[in-house]
Chimera marker file (.cmm) of the C-alpha trace (Angstrom):
<marker_set name="trace">
<marker id="1" x="-35.780" y="-6.791" z="-10.323" r="1" g="1" b="0" radius="0.5"/>
<marker id="2" x="-35.627" y="-8.072" z="-6.784" r="1" g="1" b="0" radius="0.5"/>
<marker id="3" x="-32.738" y="-7.555" z="-4.380" r="1" g="1" b="0" radius="0.5"/>
<marker id="4" x="-31.352" y="-11.082" z="-4.886" r="1" g="1" b="0" radius="0.5"/>
<marker id="5" x="-31.082" y="-10.510" z="-8.644" r="1" g="1" b="0" radius="0.5"/>
<marker id="6" x="-29.287" y="-7.208" z="-8.062" r="1" g="1" b="0" radius="0.5"/>
<marker id="7" x="-26.880" y="-8.841" z="-5.613" r="1" g="1" b="0" radius="0.5"/>
<marker id="8" x="-26.222" y="-11.672" z="-8.060" r="1" g="1" b="0" radius="0.5"/>
<marker id="9" x="-25.412" y="-9.134" z="-10.779" r="1" g="1" b="0" radius="0.5"/>
<marker id="10" x="-22.964" y="-7.349" z="-8.449" r="1" g="1" b="0" radius="0.5"/>
<marker id="11" x="-21.124" y="-10.623" z="-7.714" r="1" g="1" b="0" radius="0.5"/>
<marker id="12" x="-20.959" y="-11.551" z="-11.405" r="1" g="1" b="0" radius="0.5"/>
<marker id="13" x="-19.792" y="-8.061" z="-12.416" r="1" g="1" b="0" radius="0.5"/>
<marker id="14" x="-17.009" y="-7.907" z="-9.796" r="1" g="1" b="0" radius="0.5"/>
<marker id="15" x="-15.866" y="-11.419" z="-10.678" r="1" g="1" b="0" radius="0.5"/>
<marker id="16" x="-15.698" y="-10.684" z="-14.402" r="1" g="1" b="0" radius="0.5"/>
<marker id="17" x="-14.156" y="-7.228" z="-13.975" r="1" g="1" b="0" radius="0.5"/>
<marker id="18" x="-12.422" y="-7.136" z="-10.590" r="1" g="1" b="0" radius="0.5"/>
<marker id="19" x="-11.574" y="-3.629" z="-9.411" r="1" g="1" b="0" radius="0.5"/>
<marker id="20" x="-8.049" y="-2.882" z="-8.183" r="1" g="1" b="0" radius="0.5"/>
<marker id="21" x="-6.727" y="-6.223" z="-9.425" r="1" g="1" b="0" radius="0.5"/>
<marker id="22" x="-3.004" y="-5.484" z="-9.498" r="1" g="1" b="0" radius="0.5"/>
<marker id="23" x="0.128" y="-5.510" z="-7.416" r="1" g="1" b="0" radius="0.5"/>
<marker id="24" x="1.205" y="-2.400" z="-5.515" r="1" g="1" b="0" radius="0.5"/>
<marker id="25" x="4.995" y="-2.204" z="-5.789" r="1" g="1" b="0" radius="0.5"/>
<marker id="26" x="5.764" y="-0.693" z="-2.392" r="1" g="1" b="0" radius="0.5"/>
<marker id="27" x="2.789" y="-1.211" z="-0.087" r="1" g="1" b="0" radius="0.5"/>
<marker id="28" x="3.021" y="-0.226" z="3.547" r="1" g="1" b="0" radius="0.5"/>
<marker id="29" x="1.076" y="-3.367" z="4.481" r="1" g="1" b="0" radius="0.5"/>
<marker id="30" x="0.311" y="-6.679" z="2.802" r="1" g="1" b="0" radius="0.5"/>
<marker id="31" x="-0.940" y="-10.146" z="3.621" r="1" g="1" b="0" radius="0.5"/>
<marker id="32" x="-1.617" y="-13.362" z="1.838" r="1" g="1" b="0" radius="0.5"/>
<marker id="33" x="-4.821" y="-15.308" z="2.134" r="1" g="1" b="0" radius="0.5"/>
<marker id="34" x="-5.372" y="-18.983" z="1.468" r="1" g="1" b="0" radius="0.5"/>
<marker id="35" x="-8.488" y="-21.109" z="1.628" r="1" g="1" b="0" radius="0.5"/>
<marker id="36" x="-7.315" y="-24.735" z="1.667" r="1" g="1" b="0" radius="0.5"/>
<marker id="37" x="-10.877" y="-25.982" z="1.250" r="1" g="1" b="0" radius="0.5"/>
<marker id="38" x="-11.200" y="-24.731" z="-2.326" r="1" g="1" b="0" radius="0.5"/>
<marker id="39" x="-7.725" y="-23.398" z="-3.164" r="1" g="1" b="0" radius="0.5"/>
<marker id="40" x="-8.539" y="-19.669" z="-3.287" r="1" g="1" b="0" radius="0.5"/>
<marker id="41" x="-5.337" y="-17.642" z="-2.924" r="1" g="1" b="0" radius="0.5"/>
<marker id="42" x="-4.757" y="-13.922" z="-2.876" r="1" g="1" b="0" radius="0.5"/>
<marker id="43" x="-2.333" y="-11.260" z="-1.817" r="1" g="1" b="0" radius="0.5"/>
<marker id="44" x="-3.760" y="-7.999" z="-0.504" r="1" g="1" b="0" radius="0.5"/>
<marker id="45" x="-1.688" y="-4.814" z="-0.749" r="1" g="1" b="0" radius="0.5"/>
<marker id="46" x="-2.397" y="-1.650" z="1.239" r="1" g="1" b="0" radius="0.5"/>
<marker id="47" x="-0.751" y="1.758" z="1.214" r="1" g="1" b="0" radius="0.5"/>
<marker id="48" x="-1.472" y="3.920" z="4.232" r="1" g="1" b="0" radius="0.5"/>
<marker id="49" x="-0.829" y="7.641" z="4.546" r="1" g="1" b="0" radius="0.5"/>
<marker id="50" x="-1.168" y="8.154" z="8.251" r="1" g="1" b="0" radius="0.5"/>
<marker id="51" x="-4.438" y="6.437" z="9.105" r="1" g="1" b="0" radius="0.5"/>
<marker id="52" x="-5.962" y="6.671" z="5.605" r="1" g="1" b="0" radius="0.5"/>
<marker id="53" x="-5.945" y="3.855" z="3.051" r="1" g="1" b="0" radius="0.5"/>
<marker id="54" x="-4.694" y="5.715" z="-0.014" r="1" g="1" b="0" radius="0.5"/>
<marker id="55" x="-4.354" y="2.620" z="-2.182" r="1" g="1" b="0" radius="0.5"/>
<marker id="56" x="-5.509" y="-0.965" z="-1.869" r="1" g="1" b="0" radius="0.5"/>
<marker id="57" x="-5.308" y="-3.766" z="-4.415" r="1" g="1" b="0" radius="0.5"/>
<marker id="58" x="-5.151" y="-7.517" z="-4.703" r="1" g="1" b="0" radius="0.5"/>
<marker id="59" x="-3.982" y="-10.279" z="-6.983" r="1" g="1" b="0" radius="0.5"/>
<marker id="60" x="-4.532" y="-13.988" z="-6.960" r="1" g="1" b="0" radius="0.5"/>
<marker id="61" x="-6.998" y="-16.584" z="-8.107" r="1" g="1" b="0" radius="0.5"/>
<marker id="62" x="-10.156" y="-18.072" z="-6.751" r="1" g="1" b="0" radius="0.5"/>
<marker id="63" x="-13.829" y="-18.686" z="-7.211" r="1" g="1" b="0" radius="0.5"/>
<marker id="64" x="-16.332" y="-15.996" z="-8.246" r="1" g="1" b="0" radius="0.5"/>
<marker id="65" x="-17.298" y="-15.239" z="-4.632" r="1" g="1" b="0" radius="0.5"/>
<marker id="66" x="-13.682" y="-14.886" z="-3.521" r="1" g="1" b="0" radius="0.5"/>
<marker id="67" x="-12.708" y="-12.575" z="-6.388" r="1" g="1" b="0" radius="0.5"/>
<marker id="68" x="-15.879" y="-10.485" z="-6.097" r="1" g="1" b="0" radius="0.5"/>
<marker id="69" x="-15.427" y="-10.111" z="-2.344" r="1" g="1" b="0" radius="0.5"/>
<marker id="70" x="-11.825" y="-8.906" z="-2.731" r="1" g="1" b="0" radius="0.5"/>
<marker id="71" x="-12.882" y="-6.506" z="-5.485" r="1" g="1" b="0" radius="0.5"/>
<marker id="72" x="-15.727" y="-5.108" z="-3.369" r="1" g="1" b="0" radius="0.5"/>
<marker id="73" x="-13.352" y="-4.785" z="-0.409" r="1" g="1" b="0" radius="0.5"/>
<marker id="74" x="-10.884" y="-2.660" z="-2.355" r="1" g="1" b="0" radius="0.5"/>
<marker id="75" x="-13.615" y="-0.518" z="-3.863" r="1" g="1" b="0" radius="0.5"/>
<marker id="76" x="-15.186" y="0.093" z="-0.463" r="1" g="1" b="0" radius="0.5"/>
<marker id="77" x="-12.051" y="0.820" z="1.577" r="1" g="1" b="0" radius="0.5"/>
<marker id="78" x="-9.952" y="3.063" z="-0.661" r="1" g="1" b="0" radius="0.5"/>
<marker id="79" x="-9.918" y="6.497" z="0.984" r="1" g="1" b="0" radius="0.5"/>
<marker id="80" x="-11.262" y="5.184" z="4.302" r="1" g="1" b="0" radius="0.5"/>
<marker id="81" x="-9.467" y="5.162" z="7.633" r="1" g="1" b="0" radius="0.5"/>
<marker id="82" x="-8.087" y="2.060" z="9.309" r="1" g="1" b="0" radius="0.5"/>
<marker id="83" x="-10.774" y="2.268" z="11.982" r="1" g="1" b="0" radius="0.5"/>
<marker id="84" x="-13.485" y="2.437" z="9.273" r="1" g="1" b="0" radius="0.5"/>
<marker id="85" x="-11.925" y="-0.640" z="7.619" r="1" g="1" b="0" radius="0.5"/>
<marker id="86" x="-11.954" y="-2.526" z="10.921" r="1" g="1" b="0" radius="0.5"/>
<marker id="87" x="-15.567" y="-1.498" z="11.519" r="1" g="1" b="0" radius="0.5"/>
<marker id="88" x="-16.586" y="-2.732" z="8.054" r="1" g="1" b="0" radius="0.5"/>
<marker id="89" x="-14.785" y="-6.041" z="8.700" r="1" g="1" b="0" radius="0.5"/>
<marker id="90" x="-16.751" y="-6.431" z="11.964" r="1" g="1" b="0" radius="0.5"/>
<marker id="91" x="-20.052" y="-5.617" z="10.222" r="1" g="1" b="0" radius="0.5"/>
<marker id="92" x="-19.421" y="-8.186" z="7.505" r="1" g="1" b="0" radius="0.5"/>
<marker id="93" x="-18.335" y="-10.805" z="10.038" r="1" g="1" b="0" radius="0.5"/>
<marker id="94" x="-21.649" y="-10.292" z="11.808" r="1" g="1" b="0" radius="0.5"/>
<marker id="95" x="-23.516" y="-10.637" z="8.495" r="1" g="1" b="0" radius="0.5"/>
<marker id="96" x="-21.695" y="-13.883" z="7.645" r="1" g="1" b="0" radius="0.5"/>
<marker id="97" x="-22.342" y="-15.455" z="11.046" r="1" g="1" b="0" radius="0.5"/>
<marker id="98" x="-25.882" y="-14.203" z="11.737" r="1" g="1" b="0" radius="0.5"/>
<marker id="99" x="-28.584" y="-16.844" z="11.983" r="1" g="1" b="0" radius="0.5"/>
<marker id="100" x="-31.282" y="-14.587" z="10.587" r="1" g="1" b="0" radius="0.5"/>
<marker id="101" x="-31.175" y="-12.127" z="7.675" r="1" g="1" b="0" radius="0.5"/>
<marker id="102" x="-29.531" y="-8.947" z="8.989" r="1" g="1" b="0" radius="0.5"/>
<marker id="103" x="-31.812" y="-5.914" z="8.997" r="1" g="1" b="0" radius="0.5"/>
<marker id="104" x="-29.144" y="-3.384" z="8.069" r="1" g="1" b="0" radius="0.5"/>
<marker id="105" x="-27.903" y="-4.750" z="4.744" r="1" g="1" b="0" radius="0.5"/>
<marker id="106" x="-28.638" y="-1.430" z="3.024" r="1" g="1" b="0" radius="0.5"/>
<marker id="107" x="-25.955" y="0.214" z="5.202" r="1" g="1" b="0" radius="0.5"/>
<marker id="108" x="-23.376" y="-2.039" z="3.561" r="1" g="1" b="0" radius="0.5"/>
<marker id="109" x="-24.213" y="-0.891" z="0.030" r="1" g="1" b="0" radius="0.5"/>
<marker id="110" x="-22.796" y="-3.281" z="-2.574" r="1" g="1" b="0" radius="0.5"/>
<marker id="111" x="-21.158" y="-5.347" z="0.177" r="1" g="1" b="0" radius="0.5"/>
<marker id="112" x="-24.665" y="-6.542" z="1.044" r="1" g="1" b="0" radius="0.5"/>
<marker id="113" x="-24.387" y="-8.732" z="-2.055" r="1" g="1" b="0" radius="0.5"/>
<marker id="114" x="-22.107" y="-11.005" z="-0.046" r="1" g="1" b="0" radius="0.5"/>
<marker id="115" x="-24.800" y="-11.719" z="2.561" r="1" g="1" b="0" radius="0.5"/>
<marker id="116" x="-26.255" y="-14.514" z="0.441" r="1" g="1" b="0" radius="0.5"/>
<marker id="117" x="-23.304" y="-16.777" z="1.262" r="1" g="1" b="0" radius="0.5"/>
<marker id="118" x="-24.705" y="-17.278" z="4.779" r="1" g="1" b="0" radius="0.5"/>
<marker id="119" x="-26.889" y="-20.037" z="3.314" r="1" g="1" b="0" radius="0.5"/>
<marker id="120" x="-23.770" y="-21.902" z="2.135" r="1" g="1" b="0" radius="0.5"/>
<marker id="121" x="-21.292" y="-22.289" z="5.043" r="1" g="1" b="0" radius="0.5"/>
<marker id="122" x="-18.411" y="-23.438" z="2.850" r="1" g="1" b="0" radius="0.5"/>
<marker id="123" x="-18.796" y="-20.286" z="0.729" r="1" g="1" b="0" radius="0.5"/>
<marker id="124" x="-18.470" y="-18.037" z="3.780" r="1" g="1" b="0" radius="0.5"/>
<marker id="125" x="-14.781" y="-18.887" z="3.785" r="1" g="1" b="0" radius="0.5"/>
<marker id="126" x="-14.529" y="-17.802" z="0.146" r="1" g="1" b="0" radius="0.5"/>
<marker id="127" x="-16.273" y="-14.492" z="0.858" r="1" g="1" b="0" radius="0.5"/>
<marker id="128" x="-14.342" y="-13.767" z="4.041" r="1" g="1" b="0" radius="0.5"/>
<marker id="129" x="-10.846" y="-14.661" z="2.782" r="1" g="1" b="0" radius="0.5"/>
<marker id="130" x="-9.893" y="-11.165" z="1.591" r="1" g="1" b="0" radius="0.5"/>
<marker id="131" x="-11.354" y="-9.656" z="4.771" r="1" g="1" b="0" radius="0.5"/>
<marker id="132" x="-9.213" y="-11.888" z="6.962" r="1" g="1" b="0" radius="0.5"/>
<marker id="133" x="-6.220" y="-10.913" z="4.822" r="1" g="1" b="0" radius="0.5"/>
<marker id="134" x="-7.139" y="-7.264" z="5.427" r="1" g="1" b="0" radius="0.5"/>
<marker id="135" x="-7.249" y="-7.851" z="9.163" r="1" g="1" b="0" radius="0.5"/>
<marker id="136" x="-3.889" y="-9.630" z="9.090" r="1" g="1" b="0" radius="0.5"/>
<marker id="137" x="-2.301" y="-6.937" z="6.919" r="1" g="1" b="0" radius="0.5"/>
<marker id="138" x="-3.427" y="-4.197" z="9.286" r="1" g="1" b="0" radius="0.5"/>
<marker id="139" x="-2.164" y="-6.241" z="12.256" r="1" g="1" b="0" radius="0.5"/>
<marker id="140" x="1.166" y="-6.947" z="10.485" r="1" g="1" b="0" radius="0.5"/>
<marker id="141" x="0.450" y="-10.681" z="10.516" r="1" g="1" b="0" radius="0.5"/>
<marker id="142" x="1.306" y="-11.698" z="6.967" r="1" g="1" b="0" radius="0.5"/>
<marker id="143" x="-0.804" y="-14.780" z="6.249" r="1" g="1" b="0" radius="0.5"/>
<marker id="144" x="-4.512" y="-15.379" z="6.635" r="1" g="1" b="0" radius="0.5"/>
<marker id="145" x="-6.154" y="-18.747" z="6.353" r="1" g="1" b="0" radius="0.5"/>
<marker id="146" x="-9.774" y="-19.703" z="6.514" r="1" g="1" b="0" radius="0.5"/>
<marker id="147" x="-8.838" y="-22.844" z="8.504" r="1" g="1" b="0" radius="0.5"/>
<link id1="1" id2="2" r="1" g="1" b="0" radius="0.2"/>
<link id1="2" id2="3" r="1" g="1" b="0" radius="0.2"/>
<link id1="3" id2="4" r="1" g="1" b="0" radius="0.2"/>
<link id1="4" id2="5" r="1" g="1" b="0" radius="0.2"/>
<link id1="5" id2="6" r="1" g="1" b="0" radius="0.2"/>
<link id1="6" id2="7" r="1" g="1" b="0" radius="0.2"/>
<link id1="7" id2="8" r="1" g="1" b="0" radius="0.2"/>
<link id1="8" id2="9" r="1" g="1" b="0" radius="0.2"/>
<link id1="9" id2="10" r="1" g="1" b="0" radius="0.2"/>
<link id1="10" id2="11" r="1" g="1" b="0" radius="0.2"/>
<link id1="11" id2="12" r="1" g="1" b="0" radius="0.2"/>
<link id1="12" id2="13" r="1" g="1" b="0" radius="0.2"/>
<link id1="13" id2="14" r="1" g="1" b="0" radius="0.2"/>
<link id1="14" id2="15" r="1" g="1" b="0" radius="0.2"/>
<link id1="15" id2="16" r="1" g="1" b="0" radius="0.2"/>
<link id1="16" id2="17" r="1" g="1" b="0" radius="0.2"/>
<link id1="17" id2="18" r="1" g="1" b="0" radius="0.2"/>
<link id1="18" id2="19" r="1" g="1" b="0" radius="0.2"/>
<link id1="19" id2="20" r="1" g="1" b="0" radius="0.2"/>
<link id1="20" id2="21" r="1" g="1" b="0" radius="0.2"/>
<link id1="21" id2="22" r="1" g="1" b="0" radius="0.2"/>
<link id1="22" id2="23" r="1" g="1" b="0" radius="0.2"/>
<link id1="23" id2="24" r="1" g="1" b="0" radius="0.2"/>
<link id1="24" id2="25" r="1" g="1" b="0" radius="0.2"/>
<link id1="25" id2="26" r="1" g="1" b="0" radius="0.2"/>
<link id1="26" id2="27" r="1" g="1" b="0" radius="0.2"/>
<link id1="27" id2="28" r="1" g="1" b="0" radius="0.2"/>
<link id1="28" id2="29" r="1" g="1" b="0" radius="0.2"/>
<link id1="29" id2="30" r="1" g="1" b="0" radius="0.2"/>
<link id1="30" id2="31" r="1" g="1" b="0" radius="0.2"/>
<link id1="31" id2="32" r="1" g="1" b="0" radius="0.2"/>
<link id1="32" id2="33" r="1" g="1" b="0" radius="0.2"/>
<link id1="33" id2="34" r="1" g="1" b="0" radius="0.2"/>
<link id1="34" id2="35" r="1" g="1" b="0" radius="0.2"/>
<link id1="35" id2="36" r="1" g="1" b="0" radius="0.2"/>
<link id1="36" id2="37" r="1" g="1" b="0" radius="0.2"/>
<link id1="37" id2="38" r="1" g="1" b="0" radius="0.2"/>
<link id1="38" id2="39" r="1" g="1" b="0" radius="0.2"/>
<link id1="39" id2="40" r="1" g="1" b="0" radius="0.2"/>
<link id1="40" id2="41" r="1" g="1" b="0" radius="0.2"/>
<link id1="41" id2="42" r="1" g="1" b="0" radius="0.2"/>
<link id1="42" id2="43" r="1" g="1" b="0" radius="0.2"/>
<link id1="43" id2="44" r="1" g="1" b="0" radius="0.2"/>
<link id1="44" id2="45" r="1" g="1" b="0" radius="0.2"/>
<link id1="45" id2="46" r="1" g="1" b="0" radius="0.2"/>
<link id1="46" id2="47" r="1" g="1" b="0" radius="0.2"/>
<link id1="47" id2="48" r="1" g="1" b="0" radius="0.2"/>
<link id1="48" id2="49" r="1" g="1" b="0" radius="0.2"/>
<link id1="49" id2="50" r="1" g="1" b="0" radius="0.2"/>
<link id1="50" id2="51" r="1" g="1" b="0" radius="0.2"/>
<link id1="51" id2="52" r="1" g="1" b="0" radius="0.2"/>
<link id1="52" id2="53" r="1" g="1" b="0" radius="0.2"/>
<link id1="53" id2="54" r="1" g="1" b="0" radius="0.2"/>
<link id1="54" id2="55" r="1" g="1" b="0" radius="0.2"/>
<link id1="55" id2="56" r="1" g="1" b="0" radius="0.2"/>
<link id1="56" id2="57" r="1" g="1" b="0" radius="0.2"/>
<link id1="57" id2="58" r="1" g="1" b="0" radius="0.2"/>
<link id1="58" id2="59" r="1" g="1" b="0" radius="0.2"/>
<link id1="59" id2="60" r="1" g="1" b="0" radius="0.2"/>
<link id1="60" id2="61" r="1" g="1" b="0" radius="0.2"/>
<link id1="61" id2="62" r="1" g="1" b="0" radius="0.2"/>
<link id1="62" id2="63" r="1" g="1" b="0" radius="0.2"/>
<link id1="63" id2="64" r="1" g="1" b="0" radius="0.2"/>
<link id1="64" id2="65" r="1" g="1" b="0" radius="0.2"/>
<link id1="65" id2="66" r="1" g="1" b="0" radius="0.2"/>
<link id1="66" id2="67" r="1" g="1" b="0" radius="0.2"/>
<link id1="67" id2="68" r="1" g="1" b="0" radius="0.2"/>
<link id1="68" id2="69" r="1" g="1" b="0" radius="0.2"/>
<link id1="69" id2="70" r="1" g="1" b="0" radius="0.2"/>
<link id1="70" id2="71" r="1" g="1" b="0" radius="0.2"/>
<link id1="71" id2="72" r="1" g="1" b="0" radius="0.2"/>
<link id1="72" id2="73" r="1" g="1" b="0" radius="0.2"/>
<link id1="73" id2="74" r="1" g="1" b="0" radius="0.2"/>
<link id1="74" id2="75" r="1" g="1" b="0" radius="0.2"/>
<link id1="75" id2="76" r="1" g="1" b="0" radius="0.2"/>
<link id1="76" id2="77" r="1" g="1" b="0" radius="0.2"/>
<link id1="77" id2="78" r="1" g="1" b="0" radius="0.2"/>
<link id1="78" id2="79" r="1" g="1" b="0" radius="0.2"/>
<link id1="79" id2="80" r="1" g="1" b="0" radius="0.2"/>
<link id1="80" id2="81" r="1" g="1" b="0" radius="0.2"/>
<link id1="81" id2="82" r="1" g="1" b="0" radius="0.2"/>
<link id1="82" id2="83" r="1" g="1" b="0" radius="0.2"/>
<link id1="83" id2="84" r="1" g="1" b="0" radius="0.2"/>
<link id1="84" id2="85" r="1" g="1" b="0" radius="0.2"/>
<link id1="85" id2="86" r="1" g="1" b="0" radius="0.2"/>
<link id1="86" id2="87" r="1" g="1" b="0" radius="0.2"/>
<link id1="87" id2="88" r="1" g="1" b="0" radius="0.2"/>
<link id1="88" id2="89" r="1" g="1" b="0" radius="0.2"/>
<link id1="89" id2="90" r="1" g="1" b="0" radius="0.2"/>
<link id1="90" id2="91" r="1" g="1" b="0" radius="0.2"/>
<link id1="91" id2="92" r="1" g="1" b="0" radius="0.2"/>
<link id1="92" id2="93" r="1" g="1" b="0" radius="0.2"/>
<link id1="93" id2="94" r="1" g="1" b="0" radius="0.2"/>
<link id1="94" id2="95" r="1" g="1" b="0" radius="0.2"/>
<link id1="95" id2="96" r="1" g="1" b="0" radius="0.2"/>
<link id1="96" id2="97" r="1" g="1" b="0" radius="0.2"/>
<link id1="97" id2="98" r="1" g="1" b="0" radius="0.2"/>
<link id1="98" id2="99" r="1" g="1" b="0" radius="0.2"/>
<link id1="99" id2="100" r="1" g="1" b="0" radius="0.2"/>
<link id1="100" id2="101" r="1" g="1" b="0" radius="0.2"/>
<link id1="101" id2="102" r="1" g="1" b="0" radius="0.2"/>
<link id1="102" id2="103" r="1" g="1" b="0" radius="0.2"/>
<link id1="103" id2="104" r="1" g="1" b="0" radius="0.2"/>
<link id1="104" id2="105" r="1" g="1" b="0" radius="0.2"/>
<link id1="105" id2="106" r="1" g="1" b="0" radius="0.2"/>
<link id1="106" id2="107" r="1" g="1" b="0" radius="0.2"/>
<link id1="107" id2="108" r="1" g="1" b="0" radius="0.2"/>
<link id1="108" id2="109" r="1" g="1" b="0" radius="0.2"/>
<link id1="109" id2="110" r="1" g="1" b="0" radius="0.2"/>
<link id1="110" id2="111" r="1" g="1" b="0" radius="0.2"/>
<link id1="111" id2="112" r="1" g="1" b="0" radius="0.2"/>
<link id1="112" id2="113" r="1" g="1" b="0" radius="0.2"/>
<link id1="113" id2="114" r="1" g="1" b="0" radius="0.2"/>
<link id1="114" id2="115" r="1" g="1" b="0" radius="0.2"/>
<link id1="115" id2="116" r="1" g="1" b="0" radius="0.2"/>
<link id1="116" id2="117" r="1" g="1" b="0" radius="0.2"/>
<link id1="117" id2="118" r="1" g="1" b="0" radius="0.2"/>
<link id1="118" id2="119" r="1" g="1" b="0" radius="0.2"/>
<link id1="119" id2="120" r="1" g="1" b="0" radius="0.2"/>
<link id1="120" id2="121" r="1" g="1" b="0" radius="0.2"/>
<link id1="121" id2="122" r="1" g="1" b="0" radius="0.2"/>
<link id1="122" id2="123" r="1" g="1" b="0" radius="0.2"/>
<link id1="123" id2="124" r="1" g="1" b="0" radius="0.2"/>
<link id1="124" id2="125" r="1" g="1" b="0" radius="0.2"/>
<link id1="125" id2="126" r="1" g="1" b="0" radius="0.2"/>
<link id1="126" id2="127" r="1" g="1" b="0" radius="0.2"/>
<link id1="127" id2="128" r="1" g="1" b="0" radius="0.2"/>
<link id1="128" id2="129" r="1" g="1" b="0" radius="0.2"/>
<link id1="129" id2="130" r="1" g="1" b="0" radius="0.2"/>
<link id1="130" id2="131" r="1" g="1" b="0" radius="0.2"/>
<link id1="131" id2="132" r="1" g="1" b="0" radius="0.2"/>
<link id1="132" id2="133" r="1" g="1" b="0" radius="0.2"/>
<link id1="133" id2="134" r="1" g="1" b="0" radius="0.2"/>
<link id1="134" id2="135" r="1" g="1" b="0" radius="0.2"/>
<link id1="135" id2="136" r="1" g="1" b="0" radius="0.2"/>
<link id1="136" id2="137" r="1" g="1" b="0" radius="0.2"/>
<link id1="137" id2="138" r="1" g="1" b="0" radius="0.2"/>
<link id1="138" id2="139" r="1" g="1" b="0" radius="0.2"/>
<link id1="139" id2="140" r="1" g="1" b="0" radius="0.2"/>
<link id1="140" id2="141" r="1" g="1" b="0" radius="0.2"/>
<link id1="141" id2="142" r="1" g="1" b="0" radius="0.2"/>
<link id1="142" id2="143" r="1" g="1" b="0" radius="0.2"/>
<link id1="143" id2="144" r="1" g="1" b="0" radius="0.2"/>
<link id1="144" id2="145" r="1" g="1" b="0" radius="0.2"/>
<link id1="145" id2="146" r="1" g="1" b="0" radius="0.2"/>
<link id1="146" id2="147" r="1" g="1" b="0" radius="0.2"/>
</marker_set>
């Protein structure tokens, strides 16, 4: 199996069985995300204990890339610090906007599966929606849009 097949399986798996797909009743932070291009919508919920993300979840609807990206985000960031979350956001932003294939995809683990969207500019907005919502939630700016 080559790396592209593995990444495709990760996207399909997270779309079919999204992790942390639920509402958190009393989050410390939240933000909504909307992609007007394709209609993807989500709400991201975060509970912080000090600087640590103790719980993170999302709900909403969207395409396979959007749902898989939000699922991977929650799986990756639970138990991490806010600064680690911001660093991961910056790494992924660089992956999405790089002209050439990034050399350090292995460092991203399963998140590397999202790198394939670089070849489809309109899909970058689907993959980055939950990450922009994360950024807005952490900055107490309640709504993220890909426009």
